[in-house]
ROROLUM-793689 format. One record per residue (C-alpha): x, y, z; residue number from 1; residue in three letters. Coordinates in nm, 3 decimals. Layout:
<atoms>
+---------+---------+---------+------+------+
:       x :       y :       z : resi : resn :
+---------+---------+---------+------+------+
:       X :       Y :       Z :  NUM :  ALA :
...
+---------+---------+---------+------+------+
</atoms>
This chain:
<atoms>
+---------+---------+---------+------+------+
:       x :       y :       z : resi : resn :
+---------+---------+---------+------+------+
:  -5.831 : -21.148 :  -6.667 :    1 :  MET :
:  -5.653 : -21.303 :  -6.362 :    2 :  SER :
:  -5.315 : -21.385 :  -6.219 :    3 :  ALA :
:  -5.142 : -21.673 :  -6.388 :    4 :  GLY :
:  -5.283 : -21.592 :  -6.735 :    5 :  MET :
:  -5.073 : -21.701 :  -7.028 :    6 :  THR :
:  -5.005 : -21.549 :  -7.368 :    7 :  GLY :
:  -4.915 : -21.193 :  -7.472 :    8 :  THR :
:  -5.065 : -20.913 :  -7.271 :    9 :  VAL :
:  -5.099 : -20.603 :  -7.478 :   10 :  GLY :
:  -5.209 : -20.253 :  -7.391 :   11 :  SER :
:  -5.560 : -20.346 :  -7.500 :   12 :  GLY :
:  -5.575 : -20.614 :  -7.236 :   13 :  ALA :
:  -5.468 : -20.367 :  -6.965 :   14 :  LEU :
:  -5.734 : -20.127 :  -7.083 :   15 :  LEU :
:  -5.999 : -20.404 :  -7.070 :   16 :  ALA :
:  -5.915 : -20.451 :  -6.701 :   17 :  ILE :
:  -5.944 : -20.080 :  -6.622 :   18 :  LEU :
:  -6.279 : -20.046 :  -6.805 :   19 :  ARG :
:  -6.465 : -20.178 :  -6.504 :   20 :  ASP :
:  -6.429 : -19.829 :  -6.356 :   21 :  GLY :
:  -6.188 : -19.908 :  -6.075 :   22 :  ARG :
:  -5.846 : -19.745 :  -6.070 :   23 :  ALA :
:  -5.548 : -19.973 :  -6.023 :   24 :  ARG :
:  -5.182 : -19.937 :  -5.932 :   25 :  THR :
:  -4.902 : -20.095 :  -6.135 :   26 :  LYS :
:  -4.870 : -20.356 :  -5.868 :   27 :  THR :
:  -5.240 : -20.450 :  -5.902 :   28 :  GLU :
:  -5.212 : -20.469 :  -6.280 :   29 :  LEU :
:  -4.905 : -20.698 :  -6.242 :   30 :  VAL :
:  -5.111 : -20.920 :  -6.015 :   31 :  GLN :
:  -5.411 : -20.914 :  -6.251 :   32 :  ALA :
:  -5.211 : -21.009 :  -6.560 :   33 :  THR :
:  -4.931 : -21.224 :  -6.421 :   34 :  GLY :
:  -4.668 : -21.052 :  -6.639 :   35 :  VAL :
:  -4.353 : -20.866 :  -6.544 :   36 :  ALA :
:  -4.373 : -20.513 :  -6.407 :   37 :  ARG :
:  -4.160 : -20.381 :  -6.693 :   38 :  SER :
:  -4.411 : -20.523 :  -6.942 :   39 :  THR :
:  -4.703 : -20.362 :  -6.757 :   40 :  VAL :
:  -4.510 : -20.032 :  -6.744 :   41 :  SER :
:  -4.448 : -20.037 :  -7.121 :   42 :  ALA :
:  -4.811 : -20.124 :  -7.210 :   43 :  ARG :
:  -4.945 : -19.866 :  -6.967 :   44 :  LEU :
:  -4.717 : -19.594 :  -7.108 :   45 :  ASP :
:  -4.874 : -19.655 :  -7.452 :   46 :  ALA :
:  -5.225 : -19.596 :  -7.304 :   47 :  LEU :
:  -5.116 : -19.285 :  -7.114 :   48 :  LEU :
:  -4.949 : -19.134 :  -7.422 :   49 :  GLU :
:  -5.266 : -19.171 :  -7.628 :   50 :  GLN :
:  -5.494 : -19.054 :  -7.341 :   51 :  GLY :
:  -5.681 : -19.381 :  -7.305 :   52 :  TRP :
:  -5.575 : -19.408 :  -6.943 :   53 :  ALA :
:  -5.502 : -19.135 :  -6.684 :   54 :  VAL :
:  -5.317 : -19.134 :  -6.355 :   55 :  PRO :
:  -5.510 : -19.068 :  -6.037 :   56 :  VAL :
:  -5.418 : -19.071 :  -5.668 :   57 :  GLU :
:  -5.493 : -19.400 :  -5.511 :   58 :  ASP :
:  -5.769 : -19.335 :  -5.254 :   59 :  PRO :
:  -5.678 : -19.652 :  -5.062 :   60 :  ILE :
:  -5.323 : -19.547 :  -4.989 :   61 :  SER :
:  -5.236 : -19.638 :  -4.627 :   62 :  SER :
:  -5.017 : -19.350 :  -4.520 :   63 :  GLY :
:  -4.688 : -19.219 :  -4.655 :   64 :  GLY :
:  -4.660 : -19.117 :  -5.017 :   65 :  ARG :
:  -4.982 : -19.186 :  -5.208 :   66 :  PRO :
:  -4.951 : -19.456 :  -5.462 :   67 :  ALA :
:  -5.037 : -19.363 :  -5.820 :   68 :  ILE :
:  -5.324 : -19.558 :  -5.970 :   69 :  ALA :
:  -5.444 : -19.553 :  -6.326 :   70 :  PHE :
:  -5.798 : -19.531 :  -6.455 :   71 :  ALA :
:  -5.979 : -19.567 :  -6.789 :   72 :  PHE :
:  -6.032 : -19.224 :  -6.944 :   73 :  ASN :
:  -6.392 : -19.238 :  -7.062 :   74 :  THR :
:  -6.348 : -18.891 :  -7.227 :   75 :  ARG :
:  -6.044 : -18.995 :  -7.433 :   76 :  ALA :
:  -6.260 : -18.999 :  -7.749 :   77 :  ARG :
:  -6.624 : -18.956 :  -7.833 :   78 :  VAL :
:  -6.866 : -19.185 :  -8.020 :   79 :  VAL :
:  -7.143 : -19.090 :  -8.262 :   80 :  LEU :
:  -7.472 : -19.277 :  -8.266 :   81 :  ALA :
:  -7.774 : -19.264 :  -8.496 :   82 :  ALA :
:  -8.100 : -19.449 :  -8.442 :   83 :  ASP :
:  -8.299 : -19.415 :  -8.769 :   84 :  LEU :
:  -8.661 : -19.509 :  -8.755 :   85 :  GLY :
:  -8.934 : -19.518 :  -9.025 :   86 :  ALA :
:  -9.026 : -19.152 :  -8.962 :   87 :  THR :
:  -8.780 : -19.014 :  -8.709 :   88 :  HIS :
:  -8.414 : -19.009 :  -8.606 :   89 :  ALA :
:  -8.230 : -18.972 :  -8.278 :   90 :  ARG :
:  -7.864 : -18.880 :  -8.292 :   91 :  LEU :
:  -7.619 : -18.867 :  -7.997 :   92 :  ALA :
:  -7.263 : -18.797 :  -7.905 :   93 :  VAL :
:  -7.141 : -19.009 :  -7.613 :   94 :  THR :
:  -6.824 : -19.070 :  -7.423 :   95 :  ASP :
:  -6.666 : -19.418 :  -7.402 :   96 :  LEU :
:  -6.891 : -19.521 :  -7.121 :   97 :  ALA :
:  -7.197 : -19.457 :  -7.353 :   98 :  ALA :
:  -7.291 : -19.152 :  -7.141 :   99 :  THR :
:  -7.483 : -18.905 :  -7.359 :  100 :  VAL :
:  -7.294 : -18.578 :  -7.400 :  101 :  ILE :
:  -7.536 : -18.423 :  -7.660 :  102 :  GLY :
:  -7.832 : -18.541 :  -7.863 :  103 :  GLU :
:  -8.100 : -18.429 :  -8.102 :  104 :  ARG :
:  -8.410 : -18.567 :  -8.265 :  105 :  THR :
:  -8.563 : -18.498 :  -8.605 :  106 :  ALA :
:  -8.845 : -18.607 :  -8.834 :  107 :  GLU :
:  -8.685 : -18.803 :  -9.114 :  108 :  VAL :
:  -8.855 : -19.029 :  -9.361 :  109 :  LEU :
:  -8.657 : -19.350 :  -9.431 :  110 :  ILE :
:  -8.856 : -19.380 :  -9.757 :  111 :  THR :
:  -8.662 : -19.079 :  -9.894 :  112 :  ASP :
:  -8.388 : -19.328 :  -9.980 :  113 :  GLY :
:  -8.027 : -19.383 :  -9.861 :  114 :  PRO :
:  -7.839 : -19.099 : -10.025 :  115 :  GLU :
:  -8.081 : -18.829 :  -9.911 :  116 :  LYS :
:  -8.118 : -18.963 :  -9.556 :  117 :  VAL :
:  -7.742 : -19.036 :  -9.510 :  118 :  LEU :
:  -7.647 : -18.692 :  -9.653 :  119 :  SER :
:  -7.877 : -18.534 :  -9.397 :  120 :  TRP :
:  -7.716 : -18.758 :  -9.129 :  121 :  LEU :
:  -7.361 : -18.645 :  -9.215 :  122 :  VAL :
:  -7.455 : -18.278 :  -9.183 :  123 :  THR :
:  -7.662 : -18.328 :  -8.864 :  124 :  ALA :
:  -7.381 : -18.522 :  -8.695 :  125 :  LEU :
:  -7.128 : -18.249 :  -8.782 :  126 :  ASP :
:  -7.361 : -17.985 :  -8.636 :  127 :  GLU :
:  -7.409 : -18.192 :  -8.318 :  128 :  LEU :
:  -7.035 : -18.241 :  -8.273 :  129 :  LEU :
:  -6.989 : -17.866 :  -8.293 :  130 :  THR :
:  -7.261 : -17.806 :  -8.039 :  131 :  GLU :
:  -7.087 : -18.035 :  -7.798 :  132 :  THR :
:  -6.745 : -17.872 :  -7.850 :  133 :  GLY :
:  -6.589 : -18.162 :  -8.036 :  134 :  HIS :
:  -6.467 : -18.223 :  -8.397 :  135 :  ASP :
:  -6.421 : -18.520 :  -8.621 :  136 :  LEU :
:  -6.070 : -18.581 :  -8.498 :  137 :  SER :
:  -6.205 : -18.686 :  -8.156 :  138 :  ARG :
:  -6.447 : -18.939 :  -8.294 :  139 :  VAL :
:  -6.354 : -19.310 :  -8.280 :  140 :  CYS :
:  -6.658 : -19.437 :  -8.470 :  141 :  GLY :
:  -7.028 : -19.415 :  -8.562 :  142 :  LEU :
:  -7.298 : -19.668 :  -8.483 :  143 :  GLY :
:  -7.620 : -19.668 :  -8.690 :  144 :  VAL :
:  -7.946 : -19.851 :  -8.639 :  145 :  GLY :
:  -8.182 : -19.909 :  -8.928 :  146 :  LEU :
:  -8.550 : -20.016 :  -8.925 :  147 :  PRO :
:  -8.503 : -20.331 :  -9.123 :  148 :  GLY :
:  -8.290 : -20.645 :  -9.162 :  149 :  PRO :
:  -7.917 : -20.571 :  -9.183 :  150 :  VAL :
:  -7.627 : -20.793 :  -9.271 :  151 :  GLU :
:  -7.410 : -20.682 :  -8.979 :  152 :  HIS :
:  -7.070 : -20.783 :  -9.119 :  153 :  ASP :
:  -7.113 : -20.562 :  -9.431 :  154 :  THR :
:  -7.349 : -20.295 :  -9.295 :  155 :  GLY :
:  -7.594 : -20.351 :  -9.584 :  156 :  ARG :
:  -7.977 : -20.367 :  -9.550 :  157 :  PRO :
:  -8.129 : -20.687 :  -9.685 :  158 :  VAL :
:  -8.470 : -20.662 :  -9.847 :  159 :  SER :
:  -8.601 : -20.416 :  -9.583 :  160 :  PRO :
:  -8.982 : -20.400 :  -9.626 :  161 :  PRO :
:  -9.025 : -20.034 :  -9.530 :  162 :  ILE :
:  -8.702 : -19.896 :  -9.684 :  163 :  MET :
:  -8.742 : -19.870 : -10.062 :  164 :  PRO :
:  -8.413 : -19.817 : -10.237 :  165 :  GLY :
:  -8.199 : -19.933 :  -9.946 :  166 :  TRP :
:  -8.167 : -20.303 : -10.033 :  167 :  ASP :
:  -7.793 : -20.386 : -10.059 :  168 :  GLY :
:  -7.684 : -20.024 : -10.014 :  169 :  PHE :
:  -7.339 : -20.001 :  -9.856 :  170 :  ASP :
:  -7.441 : -19.778 :  -9.567 :  171 :  VAL :
:  -7.124 : -19.831 :  -9.361 :  172 :  ALA :
:  -6.893 : -19.775 :  -9.659 :  173 :  GLY :
:  -7.082 : -19.469 :  -9.787 :  174 :  TRP :
:  -7.076 : -19.302 :  -9.445 :  175 :  LEU :
:  -6.712 : -19.406 :  -9.363 :  176 :  SER :
:  -6.581 : -19.267 :  -9.688 :  177 :  GLU :
:  -6.730 : -18.931 :  -9.608 :  178 :  ARG :
:  -6.657 : -18.918 :  -9.240 :  179 :  LEU :
:  -6.310 : -19.080 :  -9.227 :  180 :  GLY :
:  -6.366 : -19.321 :  -8.933 :  181 :  PHE :
:  -6.523 : -19.665 :  -8.877 :  182 :  PRO :
:  -6.900 : -19.706 :  -8.913 :  183 :  VAL :
:  -7.101 : -19.998 :  -8.784 :  184 :  MET :
:  -7.460 : -20.073 :  -8.881 :  185 :  VAL :
:  -7.724 : -20.300 :  -8.735 :  186 :  ASP :
:  -8.098 : -20.351 :  -8.709 :  187 :  ASN :
:  -8.261 : -20.094 :  -8.486 :  188 :  ASP :
:  -8.404 : -20.354 :  -8.239 :  189 :  VAL :
:  -8.065 : -20.517 :  -8.193 :  190 :  ASN :
:  -7.913 : -20.195 :  -8.084 :  191 :  ILE :
:  -8.208 : -20.120 :  -7.856 :  192 :  MET :
:  -8.154 : -20.456 :  -7.690 :  193 :  ALA :
:  -7.784 : -20.378 :  -7.656 :  194 :  LEU :
:  -7.849 : -20.039 :  -7.506 :  195 :  GLY :
:  -8.103 : -20.166 :  -7.257 :  196 :  GLU :
:  -7.879 : -20.450 :  -7.153 :  197 :  HIS :
:  -7.570 : -20.228 :  -7.113 :  198 :  TRP :
:  -7.745 : -19.958 :  -6.912 :  199 :  ALA :
:  -7.999 : -20.144 :  -6.699 :  200 :  THR :
:  -7.950 : -20.523 :  -6.708 :  201 :  GLU :
:  -7.571 : -20.583 :  -6.740 :  202 :  SER :
:  -7.582 : -20.868 :  -6.486 :  203 :  SER :
:  -7.843 : -21.056 :  -6.694 :  204 :  VAL :
:  -7.727 : -21.314 :  -6.951 :  205 :  ASP :
:  -8.043 : -21.364 :  -7.151 :  206 :  GLN :
:  -8.272 : -21.074 :  -7.251 :  207 :  LEU :
:  -8.525 : -21.015 :  -7.523 :  208 :  ILE :
:  -8.624 : -20.666 :  -7.643 :  209 :  PHE :
:  -8.950 : -20.629 :  -7.824 :  210 :  VAL :
:  -9.002 : -20.308 :  -8.017 :  211 :  LYS :
:  -9.367 : -20.228 :  -8.105 :  212 :  ILE :
:  -9.393 : -19.925 :  -8.328 :  213 :  GLY :
:  -9.475 : -19.887 :  -8.694 :  214 :  THR :
:  -9.363 : -20.250 :  -8.717 :  215 :  GLY :
:  -9.272 : -20.516 :  -8.465 :  216 :  ILE :
:  -8.924 : -20.668 :  -8.406 :  217 :  GLY :
:  -8.720 : -20.842 :  -8.146 :  218 :  GLY :
:  -8.363 : -20.813 :  -8.030 :  219 :  GLY :
:  -8.190 : -21.102 :  -7.852 :  220 :  ILE :
:  -7.913 : -21.086 :  -7.594 :  221 :  ILE :
:  -7.763 : -21.425 :  -7.517 :  222 :  THR :
:  -7.466 : -21.473 :  -7.279 :  223 :  ASP :
:  -7.445 : -21.090 :  -7.272 :  224 :  GLY :
:  -7.399 : -21.048 :  -7.653 :  225 :  ARG :
:  -7.642 : -20.969 :  -7.939 :  226 :  VAL :
:  -7.753 : -21.283 :  -8.116 :  227 :  HIS :
:  -7.792 : -21.202 :  -8.486 :  228 :  ARG :
:  -7.836 : -21.541 :  -8.642 :  229 :  GLY :
:  -7.670 : -21.677 :  -8.954 :  230 :  ALA :
:  -7.777 : -21.389 :  -9.181 :  231 :  GLN :
:  -7.875 : -21.128 :  -8.926 :  232 :  GLY :
:  -8.240 : -21.216 :  -8.933 :  233 :  ALA :
:  -8.272 : -21.342 :  -8.571 :  234 :  ALA :
:  -8.553 : -21.185 :  -8.365 :  235 :  GLY :
:  -8.781 : -21.103 :  -8.655 :  236 :  ASP :
:  -9.091 : -21.190 :  -8.453 :  237 :  ILE :
:  -9.318 : -20.947 :  -8.634 :  238 :  GLY :
:  -9.358 : -21.202 :  -8.912 :  239 :  HIS :
:  -9.450 : -21.502 :  -8.698 :  240 :  ILE :
:  -9.802 : -21.612 :  -8.775 :  241 :  ARG :
: -10.053 : -21.550 :  -8.490 :  242 :  THR :
: -10.341 : -21.785 :  -8.406 :  243 :  ARG :
: -10.568 : -21.485 :  -8.349 :  244 :  GLU :
: -10.525 : -21.329 :  -8.694 :  245 :  ALA :
: -10.774 : -21.375 :  -8.973 :  246 :  GLY :
: -10.678 : -21.515 :  -9.309 :  247 :  GLU :
: -10.744 : -21.182 :  -9.484 :  248 :  ASN :
: -10.497 : -20.968 :  -9.279 :  249 :  LEU :
: -10.223 : -20.912 :  -9.532 :  250 :  VAL :
:  -9.881 : -20.805 :  -9.392 :  251 :  CYS :
:  -9.647 : -20.573 :  -9.578 :  252 :  ARG :
:  -9.411 : -20.866 :  -9.616 :  253 :  CYS :
:  -9.670 : -21.033 :  -9.843 :  254 :  GLY :
:  -9.783 : -21.305 :  -9.608 :  255 :  ASN :
: -10.108 : -21.312 :  -9.413 :  256 :  THR :
: -10.170 : -21.336 :  -9.044 :  257 :  GLY :
:  -9.832 : -21.196 :  -8.928 :  258 :  CYS :
:  -9.812 : -21.051 :  -8.574 :  259 :  LEU :
:  -9.712 : -20.720 :  -8.730 :  260 :  GLU :
: -10.030 : -20.712 :  -8.938 :  261 :  ALA :
: -10.237 : -20.751 :  -8.623 :  262 :  VAL :
: -10.050 : -20.577 :  -8.344 :  263 :  ALA :
:  -9.820 : -20.308 :  -8.481 :  264 :  SER :
:  -9.879 : -19.946 :  -8.414 :  265 :  GLY :
:  -9.998 : -19.882 :  -8.772 :  266 :  SER :
: -10.235 : -20.176 :  -8.756 :  267 :  ALA :
: -10.386 : -20.052 :  -8.427 :  268 :  LEU :
: -10.426 : -19.703 :  -8.559 :  269 :  ALA :
: -10.606 : -19.840 :  -8.865 :  270 :  ALA :
: -10.838 : -20.051 :  -8.653 :  271 :  ARG :
: -10.928 : -19.752 :  -8.433 :  272 :  LEU :
: -10.990 : -19.534 :  -8.728 :  273 :  SER :
: -11.216 : -19.797 :  -8.880 :  274 :  ALA :
: -11.415 : -19.794 :  -8.552 :  275 :  ALA :
: -11.465 : -19.416 :  -8.591 :  276 :  GLY :
: -11.183 : -19.315 :  -8.351 :  277 :  ILE :
: -10.933 : -19.099 :  -8.538 :  278 :  PRO :
: -10.578 : -19.236 :  -8.504 :  279 :  ALA :
: -10.300 : -19.208 :  -8.767 :  280 :  ALA :
:  -9.989 : -19.322 :  -8.581 :  281 :  THR :
:  -9.865 : -19.533 :  -8.293 :  282 :  SER :
:  -9.841 : -19.228 :  -8.078 :  283 :  ARG :
: -10.205 : -19.147 :  -8.143 :  284 :  ASP :
: -10.294 : -19.489 :  -8.008 :  285 :  VAL :
: -10.094 : -19.440 :  -7.693 :  286 :  VAL :
: -10.247 : -19.090 :  -7.648 :  287 :  ARG :
: -10.596 : -19.242 :  -7.664 :  288 :  LEU :
: -10.496 : -19.514 :  -7.411 :  289 :  VAL :
: -10.356 : -19.260 :  -7.168 :  290 :  ARG :
: -10.660 : -19.041 :  -7.216 :  291 :  GLY :
: -10.882 : -19.329 :  -7.099 :  292 :  GLY :
: -11.051 : -19.412 :  -7.426 :  293 :  ASN :
: -11.230 : -19.747 :  -7.361 :  294 :  GLY :
: -11.199 : -19.888 :  -7.709 :  295 :  GLU :
: -10.827 : -19.801 :  -7.729 :  296 :  ALA :
: -10.766 : -19.964 :  -7.386 :  297 :  ILE :
: -10.956 : -20.282 :  -7.489 :  298 :  ARG :
: -10.757 : -20.297 :  -7.814 :  299 :  LEU :
: -10.418 : -20.244 :  -7.647 :  300 :  ILE :
: -10.485 : -20.522 :  -7.395 :  301 :  ARG :
: -10.588 : -20.758 :  -7.675 :  302 :  GLN :
: -10.274 : -20.656 :  -7.855 :  303 :  THR :
: -10.074 : -20.754 :  -7.545 :  304 :  GLY :
: -10.239 : -21.098 :  -7.554 :  305 :  ARG :
: -10.154 : -21.141 :  -7.923 :  306 :  GLU :
:  -9.793 : -21.048 :  -7.863 :  307 :  ILE :
:  -9.789 : -21.262 :  -7.553 :  308 :  GLY :
:  -9.904 : -21.561 :  -7.758 :  309 :  ASP :
:  -9.591 : -21.535 :  -7.977 :  310 :  VAL :
:  -9.364 : -21.457 :  -7.677 :  311 :  LEU :
:  -9.490 : -21.761 :  -7.481 :  312 :  ALA :
:  -9.344 : -21.994 :  -7.733 :  313 :  SER :
:  -9.019 : -21.791 :  -7.739 :  314 :  ILE :
:  -8.998 : -21.801 :  -7.356 :  315 :  VAL :
:  -9.032 : -22.177 :  -7.351 :  316 :  SER :
:  -8.764 : -22.213 :  -7.623 :  317 :  PHE :
:  -8.520 : -21.948 :  -7.514 :  318 :  PHE :
:  -8.574 : -21.906 :  -7.142 :  319 :  ASN :
:  -8.487 : -21.534 :  -7.104 :  320 :  PRO :
:  -8.429 : -21.359 :  -6.770 :  321 :  ASN :
:  -8.601 : -21.045 :  -6.884 :  322 :  VAL :
:  -8.836 : -20.937 :  -7.163 :  323 :  ILE :
:  -8.826 : -20.560 :  -7.228 :  324 :  VAL :
:  -9.099 : -20.396 :  -7.424 :  325 :  VAL :
:  -9.018 : -20.068 :  -7.609 :  326 :  GLY :
:  -9.108 : -19.860 :  -7.910 :  327 :  GLY :
:  -9.401 : -19.621 :  -7.933 :  328 :  ASP :
:  -9.666 : -19.873 :  -7.840 :  329 :  ILE :
:  -9.456 : -19.977 :  -7.541 :  330 :  GLY :
:  -9.536 : -19.639 :  -7.399 :  331 :  GLU :
:  -9.886 : -19.772 :  -7.330 :  332 :  ALA :
:  -9.727 : -19.930 :  -7.021 :  333 :  GLY :
:  -9.922 : -20.154 :  -6.785 :  334 :  GLU :
: -10.227 : -20.173 :  -7.016 :  335 :  GLN :
: -10.006 : -20.349 :  -7.275 :  336 :  LEU :
:  -9.802 : -20.548 :  -7.021 :  337 :  LEU :
: -10.113 : -20.688 :  -6.856 :  338 :  ALA :
: -10.213 : -20.866 :  -7.177 :  339 :  GLY :
:  -9.859 : -20.985 :  -7.243 :  340 :  ILE :
:  -9.812 : -21.127 :  -6.894 :  341 :  ARG :
: -10.154 : -21.289 :  -6.890 :  342 :  GLU :
: -10.065 : -21.511 :  -7.181 :  343 :  VAL :
:  -9.695 : -21.566 :  -7.123 :  344 :  VAL :
:  -9.740 : -21.672 :  -6.765 :  345 :  TYR :
: -10.024 : -21.906 :  -6.842 :  346 :  SER :
:  -9.884 : -22.076 :  -7.151 :  347 :  ARG :
:  -9.513 : -22.104 :  -7.075 :  348 :  SER :
:  -9.368 : -22.367 :  -6.847 :  349 :  LEU :
:  -9.341 : -22.266 :  -6.482 :  350 :  PRO :
:  -8.964 : -22.335 :  -6.479 :  351 :  LEU :
:  -8.921 : -22.082 :  -6.762 :  352 :  ALA :
:  -9.130 : -21.811 :  -6.592 :  353 :  THR :
:  -9.061 : -21.845 :  -6.228 :  354 :  GLN :
:  -8.797 : -21.571 :  -6.234 :  355 :  HIS :
:  -8.897 : -21.404 :  -6.554 :  356 :  LEU :
:  -8.938 : -21.023 :  -6.550 :  357 :  LEU :
:  -9.151 : -20.858 :  -6.816 :  358 :  ILE :
:  -9.126 : -20.480 :  -6.817 :  359 :  ARG :
:  -9.117 : -20.169 :  -7.035 :  360 :  THR :
:  -8.795 : -20.007 :  -7.143 :  361 :  SER :
:  -8.622 : -19.788 :  -6.881 :  362 :  ARG :
:  -8.423 : -19.606 :  -7.151 :  363 :  LEU :
:  -8.729 : -19.526 :  -7.365 :  364 :  GLY :
:  -8.640 : -19.344 :  -7.688 :  365 :  ASP :
:  -8.273 : -19.339 :  -7.594 :  366 :  ARG :
:  -8.222 : -19.719 :  -7.599 :  367 :  ALA :
:  -8.131 : -19.729 :  -7.969 :  368 :  GLY :
:  -7.882 : -19.439 :  -7.966 :  369 :  ALA :
:  -7.711 : -19.572 :  -7.652 :  370 :  ILE :
:  -7.699 : -19.925 :  -7.804 :  371 :  GLY :
:  -7.550 : -19.794 :  -8.129 :  372 :  ALA :
:  -7.274 : -19.621 :  -7.923 :  373 :  ALA :
:  -7.211 : -19.938 :  -7.724 :  374 :  VAL :
:  -7.178 : -20.140 :  -8.046 :  375 :  MET :
:  -6.888 : -19.908 :  -8.148 :  376 :  VAL :
:  -6.731 : -19.894 :  -7.808 :  377 :  ILE :
:  -6.715 : -20.270 :  -7.771 :  378 :  GLU :
:  -6.553 : -20.296 :  -8.115 :  379 :  SER :
:  -6.306 : -20.011 :  -8.088 :  380 :  VAL :
:  -6.195 : -20.100 :  -7.732 :  381 :  LEU :
:  -6.167 : -20.476 :  -7.787 :  382 :  ALA :
:  -5.807 : -20.572 :  -7.685 :  383 :  PRO :
:  -5.685 : -20.678 :  -8.025 :  384 :  ASP :
:  -5.838 : -20.366 :  -8.195 :  385 :  ALA :
:  -5.687 : -20.143 :  -7.934 :  386 :  MET :
:  -5.341 : -20.294 :  -7.987 :  387 :  ASP :
:  -5.364 : -20.241 :  -8.361 :  388 :  LEU :
:  -5.479 : -19.880 :  -8.311 :  389 :  ALA :
:  -5.192 : -19.798 :  -8.079 :  390 :  LEU :
:  -4.940 : -19.960 :  -8.315 :  391 :  GLN :
:  -5.077 : -19.757 :  -8.605 :  392 :  ALA :
:  -5.050 : -19.431 :  -8.400 :  393 :  SER :
:  -4.697 : -19.512 :  -8.295 :  394 :  THR :
:  -4.596 : -19.588 :  -8.654 :  395 :  GLN :
:  -4.755 : -19.271 :  -8.781 :  396 :  ALA :
:  -4.554 : -19.063 :  -8.531 :  397 :  VAL :
:  -4.232 : -19.236 :  -8.634 :  398 :  LYS :
:  -4.286 : -19.173 :  -9.002 :  399 :  THR :
:  -4.407 : -18.815 :  -8.969 :  400 :  SER :
+---------+---------+---------+------+------+
</atoms>
């Protein structure tokens, strides 16, 4: 937003300016918006009244009476986040800067079905709120990540392969009805990509997040936003056919030769077990790699090459700045990255790879929860949404 802008400037637009973390005086806000001081004062008063902005002493005051500046109040409300995986869940309460205030993890089976899992979620979130000293009245929304394809606009899973009973279930509506505030739902890898971008790569326009766990999926950030595709299926790289796979490797989607059937954590655990090395989960595979097991290390490097083979084509097509590898198998670190880099850098065009960074997630298990919170924050604090919320609050006060 800059001087000389045209159109109506609401309170939401002022808050959008303050969200960069720098306090500003009324004079600076007038300069930033190009509207009258009286208009800025009225819009700012609405934000102050609801606690979205707070006054602070201007630290740059040059003598005399200190000017009053105004800053975004990141503690005005709290956000709830839930990252639901195939066998686990991570819940969090964050402020409006997606800073985690409280969190918990639990073993939860997504195969238990929507009503059982979501009933548990409602109870667990209420307990976590209480632990952090908040209640439902302070919550502005809940973000949920699910381990399967999601129609983002409706919050409904669409034919999720590892979520029996969830297809078409109104997750957002079911939760919102019981909690009393907005609920947003997305695929778990999309929110991981969003969280990683927000917290560690906000200056990057193009990012791909690859989650390697029980399954394999990809989240795409383009021009700083999640790219979901026409029906929310963008980034489903786990079901791209690999050249290395044999015809007899059947994927849980029903096709053969999918990357997920070859390189997912469950596939790797099965291959190690078949070789006489006990491994039941993705974490068992990583434990063996970290423990120096030669067969596990060989397998994880080959897995990196197989994933790199798929990513090489994506790099040439999409030209990302950064590829982030996360999920349980991502914890194998350099052993996995070595295989990915080997193939990506050798098979993609030099122009596409000359500045490409391939690394593991810096947020680790927190990426999804933070991304779920960011999804809500960006929606609730969007200028138009904020104007509507302030109008509704004002109207409620007048009629009470």
